[in-house]
ZAZAKE-583045 format. One line per 4 residues: number of its first residue (from 1); their letters; for each residue x, y negated, z of N, C-alpha, C. Coordinates in Angstrom, 2 decimals. Example, Ala and Ser with C-alpha at 12.3 -4.5 7.8 and 13.67 -1.06 7.14 Angstrom:
<recs>
1 = as = 13.19/5.69/7.80/12.30/4.50/7.80/13.20/3.30/7.80  12.85/2.25/7.08/13.67/1.06/7.14/12.90/-0.03/7.87
</recs>
This chain:
<recs>
1 = mgfl = 0.85/1.19/0.00/0.00/0.00/0.00/0.88/-1.24/0.00  1.16/-1.79/-1.16/1.97/-2.98/-1.23/3.37/-2.74/-0.70  3.77/-3.55/0.25/5.09/-3.44/0.86/4.99/-2.96/2.31  3.90/-2.30/2.65/3.69/-1.89/4.03/4.74/-0.90/4.50
5 = ytpl = 5.25/-0.07/3.59/6.24/0.93/3.97/7.60/0.67/3.35  7.77/-0.48/2.72/9.05/-0.80/2.08/10.03/-1.34/3.11  11.22/-0.75/3.22/12.22/-1.30/4.13/12.62/-2.71/3.69  12.46/-3.67/4.58/12.73/-5.06/4.25/13.82/-5.63/5.15
9 = pfwv = 14.66/-6.51/4.62/15.58/-7.25/5.48/14.80/-8.05/6.51  15.40/-8.22/7.67/14.70/-8.90/8.76/14.28/-10.31/8.34  15.15/-11.01/7.63/14.83/-12.39/7.26/13.68/-12.45/6.27  13.55/-11.43/5.42/12.43/-11.38/4.48/11.12/-11.15/5.23
13 = avgg = 11.15/-10.24/6.19/9.95/-9.96/6.97/9.50/-11.18/7.76  10.44/-11.82/8.44/10.09/-13.00/9.23/9.66/-14.16/8.34  10.38/-14.36/7.24/10.01/-15.41/6.31/8.63/-15.19/5.72  8.29/-13.94/5.46/6.95/-13.63/4.95/5.87/-13.99/5.94
17 = wiaa = 6.10/-13.70/7.22/5.12/-14.05/8.26/4.97/-15.56/8.38  6.07/-16.29/8.29/5.99/-17.75/8.38/5.20/-18.31/7.21  5.51/-17.84/6.00/4.80/-18.32/4.81/3.31/-17.97/4.88  3.00/-16.75/5.34/1.60/-16.33/5.44/0.86/-17.20/6.46
21 = alll = 1.51/-17.49/7.59/0.89/-18.32/8.61/0.61/-19.73/8.09  1.55/-20.29/7.33/1.35/-21.63/6.78/0.21/-21.65/5.77  0.13/-20.63/4.94/-0.96/-20.57/3.96/-2.32/-20.46/4.65  -2.39/-19.61/5.66/-3.66/-19.45/6.36/-4.02/-20.72/7.13
25 = alal = -3.02/-21.40/7.67/-3.29/-22.67/8.35/-3.85/-23.70/7.37  -3.29/-23.73/6.15/-3.81/-24.64/5.13/-5.25/-24.29/4.76  -5.52/-22.99/4.61/-6.88/-22.56/4.27/-7.86/-22.93/5.38  -7.49/-22.72/6.62/-8.38/-23.03/7.74/-8.55/-24.54/7.90
29 = wknp = -7.52/-25.29/7.56/-7.62/-26.75/7.63/-8.70/-27.28/6.68  -8.94/-26.55/5.60/-9.98/-26.94/4.65/-11.39/-26.63/5.15  -11.49/-26.06/6.33/-12.78/-25.69/6.92/-13.61/-24.83/5.97  -13.09/-23.68/5.56/-13.78/-22.88/4.54/-15.09/-22.26/5.02
33 = fkrl = -15.23/-22.09/6.32/-16.41/-21.39/6.82/-17.70/-22.22/6.70  -17.57/-23.47/6.27/-18.78/-24.26/6.04/-19.60/-23.67/4.90  -18.95/-22.86/4.04/-19.69/-22.20/2.96/-20.55/-21.05/3.48  -20.34/-20.64/4.71/-21.03/-19.48/5.25/-22.11/-19.88/6.26
37 = qdat = -22.69/-21.05/6.08/-23.73/-21.48/7.00/-24.99/-20.62/6.86  -25.20/-20.11/5.65/-26.35/-19.23/5.43/-26.01/-17.82/5.88  -26.92/-17.17/6.60/-26.66/-15.83/7.14/-26.43/-14.81/6.02  -27.13/-14.96/4.91/-26.95/-14.02/3.81/-25.53/-14.09/3.26
41 = lqhv = -25.02/-15.31/3.11/-23.66/-15.47/2.61/-22.64/-14.91/3.59  -22.90/-15.01/4.88/-22.03/-14.40/5.87/-21.95/-12.89/5.66  -23.11/-12.27/5.44/-23.14/-10.83/5.21/-22.43/-10.46/3.91  -22.61/-11.29/2.87/-21.95/-11.02/1.60/-20.43/-11.10/1.77
45 = wlai = -19.96/-12.11/2.47/-18.51/-12.29/2.67/-17.92/-11.11/3.43  -18.59/-10.69/4.50/-18.09/-9.54/5.27/-18.17/-8.27/4.45  -19.23/-8.12/3.67/-19.38/-6.92/2.84/-18.30/-6.85/1.77  -17.94/-7.99/1.19/-16.93/-7.94/0.14/-15.56/-7.66/0.71
49 = ivav = -15.31/-8.05/1.96/-14.05/-7.69/2.62/-13.95/-6.17/2.75  -15.04/-5.55/3.17/-15.05/-4.10/3.30/-14.89/-3.44/1.93  -15.59/-3.96/0.92/-15.51/-3.37/-0.42/-14.11/-3.48/-0.99  -13.46/-4.63/-0.84/-12.10/-4.80/-1.35/-11.12/-3.91/-0.58
53 = svlw = -11.37/-3.73/0.71/-10.51/-2.84/1.50/-10.57/-1.42/0.96  -11.76/-0.99/0.53/-11.89/0.34/-0.07/-11.12/0.40/-1.38  -11.18/-0.68/-2.18/-10.41/-0.72/-3.44/-8.92/-0.59/-3.15  -8.45/-1.27/-2.12/-7.04/-1.21/-1.78/-6.63/0.19/-1.31
57 = asna = -7.55/0.89/-0.68/-7.24/2.23/-0.18/-7.12/3.24/-1.31  -7.72/2.91/-2.47/-7.65/3.81/-3.62/-6.48/3.39/-4.49  -5.26/3.78/-4.08/-4.07/3.30/-4.77/-3.27/4.46/-5.34  -2.35/4.10/-6.20/-1.44/5.07/-6.82/-0.02/4.58/-6.64
61 = wldd = 0.84/5.46/-6.15/2.25/5.10/-5.96/3.04/5.51/-7.19  3.94/4.63/-7.61/4.80/4.91/-8.75/6.23/5.07/-8.24  6.77/6.28/-8.36/8.14/6.57/-7.93/8.37/6.19/-6.47  7.35/6.37/-5.63/7.47/6.14/-4.19/7.95/4.71/-3.89
65 = gtvm = 7.55/3.77/-4.73/7.96/2.40/-4.47/6.84/1.43/-4.77  6.65/1.13/-6.06/5.62/0.19/-6.47/4.25/0.84/-6.38  3.30/0.10/-5.87/1.95/0.62/-5.70/0.99/-0.12/-6.62  -0.02/0.58/-7.11/-1.01/0.01/-8.01/-2.39/0.23/-7.43
69 = hllg = -3.18/-0.81/-7.37/-4.58/-0.67/-6.98/-5.33/-1.93/-7.40  -6.66/-1.81/-7.51/-7.47/-2.98/-7.82/-7.35/-4.00/-6.69  -7.37/-5.28/-7.06/-7.15/-6.33/-6.07/-8.45/-6.94/-5.55  -9.38/-7.26/-6.45/-10.65/-7.84/-6.02/-10.57/-9.32/-5.66
73 = atlv = -9.39/-9.93/-5.77/-9.22/-11.31/-5.32/-10.00/-12.29/-6.17  -10.02/-12.08/-7.49/-10.70/-13.02/-8.37/-12.18/-13.10/-8.08  -12.79/-11.97/-7.79/-14.22/-11.97/-7.46/-14.48/-12.77/-6.19  -13.61/-12.63/-5.20/-13.80/-13.38/-3.95/-13.64/-14.87/-4.20
77 = vtlf = -12.68/-15.25/-5.05/-12.50/-16.67/-5.38/-13.72/-17.21/-6.11  -14.26/-16.44/-7.04/-15.43/-16.88/-7.79/-16.62/-17.12/-6.87  -16.78/-16.27/-5.88/-17.92/-16.40/-4.98/-17.71/-17.46/-3.90  -16.48/-17.55/-3.35/-16.28/-18.36/-2.15/-15.16/-19.39/-2.24
81 = dwal = -14.50/-19.54/-3.36/-13.40/-20.47/-3.56/-12.14/-19.99/-2.83  -11.02/-20.68/-3.06/-9.71/-20.16/-2.70/-9.47/-20.08/-1.19  -9.94/-21.07/-0.43/-9.63/-21.09/1.00/-10.28/-19.91/1.72  -11.55/-19.71/1.49/-12.24/-18.59/2.11/-11.75/-17.26/1.55
85 = alva = -11.34/-17.27/0.28/-10.78/-16.06/-0.31/-9.46/-15.70/0.34  -8.64/-16.68/0.68/-7.38/-16.41/1.37/-7.63/-15.75/2.71  -8.59/-16.27/3.46/-8.91/-15.67/4.75/-9.43/-14.24/4.56  -10.25/-14.04/3.54/-10.78/-12.71/3.27/-9.67/-11.73/2.91
89 = maav = -8.73/-12.16/2.06/-7.64/-11.26/1.66/-6.69/-10.99/2.83  -6.55/-11.94/3.74/-5.76/-11.69/4.94/-6.44/-10.62/5.80  -7.77/-10.69/5.89/-8.50/-9.67/6.64/-8.37/-8.30/5.97  -8.42/-8.28/4.64/-8.26/-7.02/3.91/-6.88/-6.42/4.18
93 = tgla = -5.86/-7.25/4.13/-4.50/-6.77/4.39/-4.38/-6.24/5.81  -4.99/-6.95/6.75/-4.95/-6.48/8.13/-5.65/-5.15/8.31  -6.80/-5.00/7.67/-7.51/-3.72/7.75/-6.69/-2.60/7.14  -6.06/-2.87/6.01/-5.21/-1.86/5.36/-4.06/-1.47/6.28
97 = avvf = -3.46/-2.46/6.93/-2.33/-2.16/7.81/-2.77/-1.30/9.00  -3.95/-1.58/9.53/-4.46/-0.78/10.66/-4.79/0.64/10.21  -5.47/0.76/9.08/-5.89/2.08/8.59/-4.67/2.94/8.28  -3.65/2.33/7.66/-2.46/3.09/7.26/-1.37/3.10/8.34
101 = dapw = -1.67/2.50/9.50/-0.72/2.50/10.62/0.65/2.01/10.17  0.65/0.84/9.54/1.87/0.30/8.95/2.67/-0.50/9.97  3.99/-0.54/9.86/4.80/-1.40/10.71/4.59/-2.86/10.36  4.97/-3.74/11.25/4.68/-5.16/11.08/5.49/-5.82/9.97
105 = qgia = 6.63/-5.27/9.63/7.55/-5.98/8.75/6.96/-6.30/7.38  6.20/-5.35/6.79/5.75/-5.55/5.42/4.35/-6.10/5.28  3.66/-6.36/6.39/2.26/-6.79/6.30/2.15/-8.17/5.65  2.95/-9.11/6.10/2.86/-10.48/5.58/3.24/-10.54/4.11
109 = ltfl = 4.30/-9.84/3.72/4.71/-9.85/2.31/3.65/-9.21/1.43  3.02/-8.16/1.92/1.92/-7.55/1.17/0.79/-8.54/0.97  0.46/-9.29/2.00/-0.59/-10.32/1.87/-0.19/-11.39/0.86  1.05/-11.82/0.91/1.50/-12.88/0.01/1.45/-12.45/-1.45
113 = iyga = 1.93/-11.23/-1.73/2.01/-10.77/-3.12/0.66/-10.29/-3.64  -0.02/-9.45/-2.85/-1.24/-8.82/-3.33/-2.52/-9.56/-2.93  -2.39/-10.54/-2.03/-3.57/-11.29/-1.60/-3.51/-12.74/-2.00  -2.50/-13.46/-1.48/-2.43/-14.90/-1.70/-2.11/-15.24/-3.15
117 = lpvg = -1.18/-14.50/-3.76/-0.80/-14.80/-5.14/-1.97/-14.66/-6.12  -2.70/-13.54/-6.13/-3.83/-13.48/-7.06/-4.93/-14.48/-6.74  -5.08/-14.84/-5.46/-6.05/-15.88/-5.11/-5.63/-17.21/-5.73  -4.35/-17.56/-5.61/-3.87/-18.81/-6.20/-4.00/-18.83/-7.70
121 = isal = -3.63/-17.72/-8.34/-3.74/-17.65/-9.81/-5.20/-17.77/-10.23  -6.07/-17.06/-9.55/-7.49/-17.09/-9.90/-8.08/-18.47/-9.70  -7.66/-19.16/-8.64/-8.17/-20.51/-8.39/-7.74/-21.47/-9.50  -6.48/-21.36/-9.94/-6.01/-22.21/-11.03/-6.76/-21.92/-12.33
125 = lqra = -6.96/-20.63/-12.62/-7.70/-20.26/-13.82/-9.16/-20.70/-13.73  -9.70/-20.68/-12.52/-11.06/-21.16/-12.31/-11.17/-22.63/-12.68  -10.20/-23.43/-12.24/-10.20/-24.85/-12.59/-10.06/-25.04/-14.09  -9.23/-24.21/-14.73/-9.06/-24.31/-16.17/-10.36/-23.98/-16.91
129 = cvaw = -11.07/-22.97/-16.42/-12.35/-22.61/-17.05/-13.35/-23.75/-16.93  -13.36/-24.41/-15.78/-14.28/-25.53/-15.58/-13.95/-26.67/-16.53  -12.66/-26.90/-16.72/-12.24/-28.05/-17.52/-12.37/-27.82/-19.02  -12.13/-26.60/-19.47/-11.97/-26.38/-20.91/-13.04/-25.52/-21.57
133 = lprn = -13.75/-24.71/-20.81/-14.73/-23.83/-21.43/-16.12/-24.46/-21.46  -16.94/-24.11/-22.44/-18.32/-24.63/-22.49/-19.10/-24.22/-21.23  -20.06/-25.05/-20.87/-20.83/-24.82/-19.66/-22.04/-23.95/-19.96  -21.82/-22.67/-20.07/-22.93/-21.76/-20.24/-22.62/-20.44/-19.53
137 = lfmf = -23.64/-19.64/-19.35/-23.52/-18.43/-18.55/-22.51/-17.45/-19.15  -22.54/-17.29/-20.47/-21.64/-16.33/-21.11/-20.18/-16.70/-20.86  -19.83/-17.97/-21.03/-18.45/-18.38/-20.85/-18.04/-18.30/-19.38  -18.97/-18.54/-18.48/-18.68/-18.39/-17.06/-18.29/-16.95/-16.75
141 = ifgq = -19.10/-16.00/-17.23/-18.82/-14.59/-16.98/-17.56/-14.14/-17.71  -17.40/-14.56/-18.95/-16.24/-14.15/-19.73/-14.95/-14.71/-19.14  -14.94/-16.00/-18.84/-13.72/-16.63/-18.35/-13.33/-16.19/-16.95  -14.26/-16.31/-16.02/-13.94/-16.00/-14.63/-14.17/-14.54/-14.27
145 = gfvs = -14.98/-13.86/-15.06/-15.26/-12.47/-14.74/-14.31/-11.48/-15.39  -13.90/-11.76/-16.63/-13.08/-10.80/-17.37/-11.64/-11.27/-17.59  -11.47/-12.49/-18.08/-10.13/-12.96/-18.44/-9.28/-13.25/-17.20  -9.84/-14.00/-16.26/-9.08/-14.41/-15.08/-8.54/-13.23/-14.26
149 = paia = -9.36/-12.22/-13.95/-8.81/-11.10/-13.16/-7.73/-10.32/-13.89  -7.85/-10.17/-15.20/-6.81/-9.46/-15.95/-5.48/-10.20/-15.87  -5.53/-11.52/-16.04/-4.29/-12.32/-15.94/-3.74/-12.26/-14.52  -4.62/-12.38/-13.53/-4.17/-12.37/-12.13/-3.49/-11.06/-11.77
153 = valt = -4.06/-9.94/-12.21/-3.46/-8.64/-11.91/-2.12/-8.49/-12.62  -2.04/-8.89/-13.88/-0.79/-8.75/-14.63/0.33/-9.56/-13.98  0.04/-10.80/-13.60/1.06/-11.64/-12.98/1.43/-11.13/-11.59  0.44/-10.63/-10.86/0.72/-10.07/-9.53/1.59/-8.83/-9.63
157 = aaaa = 1.29/-7.97/-10.60/2.10/-6.77/-10.80/3.54/-7.13/-11.17  3.69/-8.17/-11.99/5.04/-8.61/-12.35/5.78/-9.16/-11.14  5.06/-9.91/-10.31/5.69/-10.46/-9.10/6.06/-9.35/-8.13  5.20/-8.35/-7.99/5.50/-7.23/-7.10/6.73/-6.47/-7.56
161 = lgth = 6.79/-6.24/-8.87/7.95/-5.53/-9.41/9.23/-6.35/-9.24  9.14/-7.66/-9.51/10.29/-8.51/-9.32/10.77/-8.54/-7.88  9.82/-8.50/-6.95/10.19/-8.47/-5.53/10.89/-7.17/-5.18  10.40/-6.05/-5.70/11.06/-4.76/-5.46/12.49/-4.77/-6.02
165 = vaia = 12.66/-5.34/-7.21/13.99/-5.41/-7.81/14.91/-6.28/-6.97  14.39/-7.41/-6.48/15.19/-8.30/-5.65/15.60/-7.63/-4.35  14.68/-6.89/-3.73/14.98/-6.20/-2.48/16.04/-5.12/-2.72  16.01/-4.50/-3.90/16.98/-3.46/-4.24/18.31/-4.03/-4.71
169 = ggsi = 18.50/-5.32/-4.53/19.76/-5.94/-4.92/19.90/-6.18/-6.40  18.79/-6.27/-7.10/18.82/-6.53/-8.53/18.89/-5.28/-9.39  18.81/-4.13/-8.78/18.88/-2.88/-9.53/17.56/-2.62/-10.25  17.65/-2.36/-11.55/16.43/-2.10/-12.33/16.03/-0.63/-12.24
173 = tvip = 16.77/0.16/-11.49/16.40/1.57/-11.35/15.10/1.75/-10.59  14.65/0.70/-9.88/13.41/0.80/-9.13/12.19/0.61/-10.02  12.42/0.22/-11.29/11.29/0.04/-12.20/10.79/1.40/-12.65  9.54/1.75/-12.31/9.03/3.08/-12.69/8.85/3.21/-14.20
177 = agya = 8.97/4.42/-14.68/8.71/4.68/-16.09/7.23/4.46/-16.39  6.95/3.80/-17.49/5.56/3.55/-17.86/4.87/2.49/-17.02  5.65/1.62/-16.38/5.05/0.61/-15.50/4.16/-0.34/-16.29  4.63/-0.77/-17.46/3.87/-1.73/-18.26/2.51/-1.14/-18.67
181 = fsvf = 2.50/0.13/-19.05/1.24/0.76/-19.44/0.32/0.89/-18.23  0.88/1.20/-17.07/0.07/1.29/-15.85/-0.55/-0.06/-15.50  0.23/-1.12/-15.68/-0.30/-2.46/-15.42/-1.42/-2.79/-16.40  -1.26/-2.39/-17.65/-2.32/-2.61/-18.65/-3.62/-1.91/-18.24
185 = llat = -3.52/-0.67/-17.81/-4.71/0.07/-17.37/-5.32/-0.59/-16.15  -4.47/-1.02/-15.21/-4.98/-1.65/-14.00/-5.67/-2.98/-14.33  -5.07/-3.78/-15.19/-5.67/-5.06/-15.57/-7.00/-4.84/-16.28  -7.07/-3.81/-17.12/-8.33/-3.50/-17.80/-9.41/-3.10/-16.79
189 = geaw = -9.04/-2.25/-15.84/-10.00/-1.84/-14.82/-10.44/-3.00/-13.95  -9.51/-3.87/-13.57/-9.86/-5.04/-12.76/-10.79/-5.97/-13.52  -10.52/-6.14/-14.82/-11.36/-7.02/-15.63/-12.78/-6.49/-15.73  -12.92/-5.19/-15.95/-14.26/-4.62/-16.06/-14.99/-4.64/-14.73
193 = ftgm = -14.28/-4.29/-13.65/-14.92/-4.31/-12.33/-15.38/-5.72/-11.96  -14.48/-6.68/-12.09/-14.82/-8.05/-11.71/-15.83/-8.66/-12.66  -15.67/-8.38/-13.96/-16.58/-8.94/-14.93/-18.01/-8.44/-14.75  -18.17/-7.15/-14.57/-19.52/-6.60/-14.37/-20.12/-7.08/-13.05
197 = stal = -19.29/-7.16/-12.01/-19.80/-7.66/-10.72/-20.22/-9.12/-10.85  -19.40/-9.92/-11.53/-19.73/-11.33/-11.72/-21.01/-11.49/-12.53  -21.17/-10.68/-13.57/-22.37/-10.77/-14.39/-23.62/-10.43/-13.58  -23.56/-9.35/-12.82/-24.73/-8.95/-12.04/-25.07/-9.98/-10.98
201 = iavy = -24.04/-10.48/-10.30/-24.29/-11.46/-9.24/-24.80/-12.77/-9.83  -24.21/-13.23/-10.93/-24.61/-14.49/-11.54/-26.05/-14.46/-12.03  -26.48/-13.30/-12.50/-27.84/-13.19/-13.04/-28.86/-12.95/-11.94  -28.56/-12.02/-11.02/-29.57/-11.59/-10.05/-29.43/-12.27/-8.68
205 = rpaw = -28.24/-12.73/-8.33/-28.04/-13.39/-7.05/-27.18/-14.64/-7.23  -27.66/-15.62/-8.01/-26.85/-16.81/-8.29/-26.50/-17.62/-7.05  -27.31/-17.51/-6.00/-27.02/-18.26/-4.78/-25.75/-17.78/-4.10  -25.27/-16.59/-4.45/-24.02/-16.09/-3.87/-22.79/-16.75/-4.49
209 = vtty = -22.97/-17.40/-5.64/-21.84/-18.06/-6.30/-21.73/-19.47/-5.72  -20.93/-19.63/-4.67/-20.88/-20.89/-3.95/-19.90/-21.89/-4.53  -19.12/-21.50/-5.54/-18.08/-22.39/-6.03/-18.60/-23.47/-6.96  -19.77/-23.28/-7.52/-20.33/-24.28/-8.42/-21.81/-24.46/-8.17
213 = dvrr = -22.30/-25.60/-8.59/-23.74/-25.82/-8.62/-24.33/-24.87/-9.65  -25.36/-24.13/-9.26/-25.94/-23.16/-10.19/-26.46/-23.82/-11.46  -26.87/-25.08/-11.37/-27.42/-25.76/-12.56/-26.33/-26.02/-13.60  -25.06/-26.08/-13.17/-23.97/-26.35/-14.10/-23.87/-25.25/-15.14
217 = yrlg = -24.02/-24.01/-14.70/-23.90/-22.87/-15.62/-25.24/-22.21/-15.90  -26.32/-22.85/-15.50/-27.66/-22.30/-15.71/-27.75/-20.88/-15.21  -27.32/-20.68/-13.95/-27.34/-19.34/-13.38/-28.67/-18.99/-12.75  -29.64/-19.85/-12.88/-30.93/-19.56/-12.29/-31.53/-20.82/-11.71
221 = gpri = -32.54/-20.64/-10.88/-33.22/-21.76/-10.26/-32.42/-22.34/-9.12  -33.04/-23.24/-8.38/-32.34/-23.88/-7.26/-32.00/-22.87/-6.17  -30.95/-23.18/-5.41/-30.56/-22.30/-4.30/-31.66/-22.28/-3.25  -31.71/-21.18/-2.52/-32.65/-21.05/-1.40/-31.82/-21.06/-0.12
</recs>
């Protein structure tokens, strides 16, 4: 699961915890929980944390080093924006660490690479979709549901691999055979999972999409 079992230098482990703490402090400073004033949205947020935790538990190890699994970060960003998504991904990482009985050293780095990084990428792509894509339901689902998660997963996988190479002292022997093809399959799966979830939620439960006014993308009637 990420870097939970990867032997890390002490300074990397401590630096990861410091960076993770600063990111979470920034997210909490934005007062993200104001989006959860409605009880239904509270249940949705907690439910998606559990669902993403299950996705993380269904992973595949490549050469006992790099791990591959669906991230779910883009969907959380689409529903709740980046700050609340960061908190959610931190909770997912914590649950994974407890379930897998992981040592403390790799928890923060796992959150940074597999949680915070895809959240940041997805948030930037979300802003790009708002600025450049037409304001209609199809483009909303296509841009944020299918394209954004595929890009987020690909960049996250590249960052994870680069981190493994750096930890190994620059040795490329840690790169698993067929890694690029595995990333392609993972990005495709993430795109379909997030895209279909986004489509269903946007059509049948538009009030769960808290990042935009529903009237902007014609996702349905007024919020309740």
